[in-house]
C-alpha positions in Angstrom: -94.0 -7.8 50.8 -90.4 -8.7 49.6 -89.5 -8.5 46.4 -89.8 -11.7 44.7 -87.1 -10.4 41.9 -90.4 -10.0 39.5 -88.7 -6.8 37.5 -91.7 -5.4 37.6 -90.4 -2.2 38.8 -87.3 -2.3 35.8 -89.5 -3.2 33.0 -93.4 -0.8 33.9 -91.2 3.0 34.5 -89.3 6.0 33.0 -85.8 5.0 34.5 -83.3 7.9 35.3 -79.8 8.8 36.7 -78.9 11.3 38.1 -75.1 12.3 37.1 -73.9 11.9 40.6 -74.7 8.0 39.9 -73.0 8.2 37.3 -70.4 9.2 38.6 -70.5 6.5 41.1 -72.0 3.7 37.8 -69.9 4.4 34.4 -71.5 1.7 32.6 -74.7 4.8 33.0 -72.6 6.9 30.9 -71.5 4.6 28.6 -74.9 2.5 27.9 -77.7 4.8 29.0 -79.2 7.6 27.2 -77.4 11.0 28.1 -81.2 13.9 28.4 -80.0 17.0 26.7 -79.1 19.7 28.6 -82.2 21.3 28.6 -84.0 18.5 29.7 -81.7 17.5 32.6 -81.9 17.5 36.5 -80.0 16.8 39.4 -81.9 13.9 39.4 -82.4 12.7 36.5 -79.8 13.4 33.6 -79.8 9.6 31.5 -82.8 7.6 30.4 -81.8 4.1 31.1 -85.6 3.1 30.1 -86.4 4.9 26.8 -90.4 3.5 27.3 -91.7 3.0 24.2 -88.8 1.6 23.0 -86.8 -0.8 25.0 -89.0 -3.4 26.9 -87.2 -2.9 30.1 -83.8 -0.6 32.2 -80.2 -1.6 29.9 -79.3 -3.5 32.8 -81.8 -6.2 33.6 -80.1 -9.6 32.4 -82.3 -12.2 30.5 -83.4 -13.6 34.6 -84.4 -10.4 35.5 -81.8 -9.1 37.4 -80.2 -5.9 37.4 -76.2 -6.2 36.7 -75.1 -2.5 38.3 -77.3 -3.5 41.2 -74.7 -2.8 43.6 -74.2 0.4 42.7 -77.6 0.9 40.7 -78.6 4.6 40.7 -80.7 6.5 43.7 -83.6 5.8 42.1 -83.5 2.3 42.7 -81.9 2.6 46.3 -85.1 4.2 46.9 -87.5 1.9 45.9 -90.0 0.6 47.9 -90.3 -3.6 47.6 -93.9 -4.1 48.3 -94.9 -0.7 47.9 -98.1 1.1 45.3 -95.8 1.9 43.2 -94.4 -1.6 43.2 -97.8 -3.8 43.3 -99.1 -1.7 40.3 -96.3 -2.6 38.1 -96.9 -6.2 38.5 -100.3 -6.7 38.0 -99.1 -4.6 35.1 -97.2 -7.3 34.3 -99.4 -10.1 36.0 -97.1 -10.8 38.4 -98.6 -12.2 41.6 -97.8 -10.4 44.2 -96.0 -12.2 47.6 -97.6 -11.7 50.9 
């Protein structure tokens, strides 16, 4: 299943970025919520989608497109289109699955 650009994954899951991700993409450090030091680990230093406060990742535009796609966090790079988590996110927002 190919990505249809629905942005469900960026709207229905808590999203995090590491310090390394913030080095690669400076907007993460400037715009995302930095977790308290005690809550940080090698994968999570910044929160991009503060549930339940935000409806989607702060880097999605009005068309549900990622504005930092080329330098997106590792968590986002590892997300597999069409995988179980993708299908669950699409179901949560009533986005049709495309074969």
